[in-house]
C-alpha positions as CSV (number, residue, x, y, z in Angstrom):
1,X,71.0,9.9,13.2
2,X,68.6,12.0,15.2
3,X,68.7,11.7,18.9
4,X,65.7,11.2,21.2
5,X,66.0,14.8,22.3
6,X,65.7,16.0,18.7
7,X,62.6,13.8,18.1
8,X,61.0,15.1,21.3
9,X,61.7,18.7,20.3
10,X,60.2,18.1,16.8
11,X,57.2,16.4,18.3
12,X,56.6,19.3,20.7
13,X,56.8,21.8,17.8
14,X,54.3,19.9,15.7
15,X,51.8,19.6,18.6
16,X,52.3,23.3,19.4
17,X,51.6,24.3,15.8
18,X,48.6,22.0,15.7
19,X,47.3,23.5,19.0
20,X,47.7,27.0,17.8
21,X,45.8,26.1,14.6
22,X,43.0,24.4,16.5
23,X,42.7,27.5,18.8
24,X,42.5,29.7,15.8
25,X,39.7,27.6,14.2
26,X,37.8,27.6,17.5
27,X,38.1,31.4,17.9
28,X,36.7,31.9,14.3
29,X,33.7,29.6,15.1
30,X,33.1,31.3,18.4
31,X,33.1,34.8,16.8
32,X,30.8,33.8,14.0
33,X,28.4,32.1,16.5
34,X,28.3,35.3,18.6
35,X,27.8,37.5,15.6
36,X,24.9,35.2,14.4
37,X,23.3,35.4,17.9
38,X,23.5,39.1,18.0
39,X,22.0,39.4,14.5
40,X,19.1,37.1,15.6
41,X,18.6,39.1,18.8
42,X,18.6,42.3,16.8
43,X,15.9,40.9,14.4
44,X,13.7,39.8,17.3
45,X,14.1,43.1,19.3
46,X,11.0,45.1,19.7
47,X,11.2,48.8,20.1
48,X,7.6,49.3,21.1
49,X,6.5,50.2,17.6
50,X,6.6,46.7,16.3
51,X,5.7,43.2,17.5
52,X,6.9,39.8,16.4
53,X,4.4,37.0,15.8
54,X,5.3,33.4,15.0
55,X,2.9,31.8,12.4
56,X,3.0,28.1,11.5
57,X,0.8,25.5,9.9
58,X,-1.3,25.9,6.7
59,X,0.3,29.2,5.6
60,X,2.4,30.2,2.6
61,X,5.1,32.0,4.7
62,X,5.6,30.3,8.1
63,X,7.9,31.9,10.6
64,X,8.3,35.2,12.4
65,X,6.4,38.1,11.1
66,X,7.1,41.7,12.3
67,X,4.1,43.9,12.4
68,X,3.1,47.2,13.9
69,X,2.0,47.3,17.5
70,X,-1.8,46.9,17.6
71,X,-1.9,44.6,14.6
72,X,-5.1,42.5,14.2
73,X,-5.1,38.8,13.7
74,X,-6.5,39.3,10.1
75,X,-3.3,41.4,9.2
76,X,-1.0,38.6,10.5
77,X,-2.9,35.9,8.6
78,X,-2.9,38.1,5.4
79,X,0.9,38.6,5.7
80,X,1.5,34.9,6.3
81,X,-0.9,33.9,3.5
82,X,-3.4,31.3,4.7
83,X,-3.6,28.3,2.3
84,X,-7.1,27.2,1.0
85,X,-7.0,24.2,3.3
86,X,-6.2,26.4,6.4
87,X,-8.9,26.4,9.0
88,X,-9.6,29.8,10.5
89,X,-13.4,29.4,10.8
90,X,-14.7,30.9,14.0
91,X,-11.5,32.9,14.8
92,X,-11.9,36.5,16.0
93,X,-10.0,38.2,13.1
94,X,-10.4,41.6,14.7
95,X,-8.5,40.8,17.9
96,X,-5.2,42.4,18.6
97,X,-2.2,40.0,18.6
98,X,0.4,40.2,21.3
99,X,4.2,40.4,20.9
100,X,5.7,36.9,20.9
101,X,2.4,35.2,20.2
102,X,2.4,31.9,18.4
103,X,-0.4,31.3,15.9
104,X,-1.0,27.8,14.5
105,X,-3.3,27.5,11.4
106,X,-4.5,24.0,11.3
107,X,-5.1,22.2,8.1
108,X,-8.6,21.0,7.3
109,X,-9.3,17.9,5.3
110,X,-10.2,18.4,1.7
111,X,-12.5,16.4,-0.5
112,X,-12.8,16.2,-4.2
113,X,-16.1,16.9,-6.0
114,X,-17.0,17.2,-9.6
115,X,-18.6,20.3,-10.9
116,X,-20.8,19.9,-14.0
117,X,-21.1,23.1,-15.9
118,X,-23.8,24.0,-18.5
119,X,-22.9,22.2,-21.7
120,X,-21.6,19.1,-19.9
121,X,-18.1,20.3,-19.1
122,X,-16.9,18.5,-16.0
123,X,-14.2,19.8,-13.6
124,X,-12.8,18.3,-10.4
125,X,-12.4,20.7,-7.5
126,X,-11.0,20.3,-3.9
127,X,-13.3,21.8,-1.2
128,X,-13.1,21.6,2.6
129,X,-14.6,18.5,4.1
130,X,-18.0,19.3,5.6
131,X,-18.7,22.2,3.2
132,X,-22.3,23.0,2.8
133,X,-23.9,23.0,-0.6
134,X,-25.3,26.5,0.0
135,X,-21.7,27.9,0.5
136,X,-20.2,26.2,-2.6
137,X,-20.7,29.0,-5.2
138,X,-19.4,31.6,-2.8
139,X,-16.4,29.5,-1.8
140,X,-15.4,28.8,-5.4
141,X,-16.2,32.3,-6.6
142,X,-18.9,31.0,-9.0
143,X,-21.4,33.9,-8.4
144,X,-22.8,33.6,-11.9
145,X,-23.9,30.0,-11.2
146,X,-26.6,28.4,-9.1
147,X,-26.2,24.9,-7.7
148,X,-28.8,22.3,-8.7
149,X,-28.9,19.8,-5.8
150,X,-31.3,16.9,-5.9
151,X,-30.8,15.7,-2.3
152,X,-33.0,17.7,0.0
153,X,-32.0,16.0,3.2
154,X,-28.2,16.1,2.8
155,X,-26.8,19.5,3.0
156,X,-23.0,18.7,3.2
157,X,-20.9,17.6,0.3
158,X,-19.1,14.3,0.3
159,X,-16.1,12.9,-1.5
160,X,-16.9,12.3,-5.2
161,X,-20.2,14.2,-5.2
162,X,-21.3,15.5,-8.6
163,X,-22.7,19.0,-8.5
164,X,-24.7,20.5,-11.5
165,X,-24.2,24.2,-12.0
166,X,-26.6,26.4,-14.0
167,X,-26.1,30.0,-15.1
168,X,-28.2,32.3,-13.0
169,X,-29.7,33.9,-16.2
170,X,-30.8,30.4,-17.3
171,X,-32.3,29.7,-13.9
172,X,-34.3,32.9,-14.0
173,X,-35.7,32.0,-17.5
174,X,-36.8,28.6,-16.2
175,X,-38.5,30.2,-13.2
176,X,-40.3,32.7,-15.6
177,X,-41.6,29.8,-17.7
178,X,-43.1,28.1,-14.7
């Protein structure tokens, strides 16, 4: 039969082994944490030849973007990839961005309209809310078409509007006949 002294000695050995194991695990975690912090700090360091800009919101690649010193806002937005619903209207794209700057591209509301092509083909498209009829063909890269819009007073598109498109060549022929 084991004595109380043997049980106490066994208990102390188990706890000592457990303590050493726990200290080892904590040391491994601490070392990996320090290495990760150093790696992050290295990525964020600037050497004067580059700047870090944080971009978020309606972009394809949110996060930190490293660019050359003197980079313009247009370059940052191009690298981040602004989504079609991203709202950058009125921004000075030629301004120089600063190191550590945070840029938030807000999302504009989109509406759905129906384009009616020559021949009757109908296609649904999403466009920014408040888009003017005059800007529609340029926005959707439909340079070969002209918009036929019957409502003279209303200049902005609304949800569900149906827009008739005619080929520019057809429009010129109609004008010649008149």
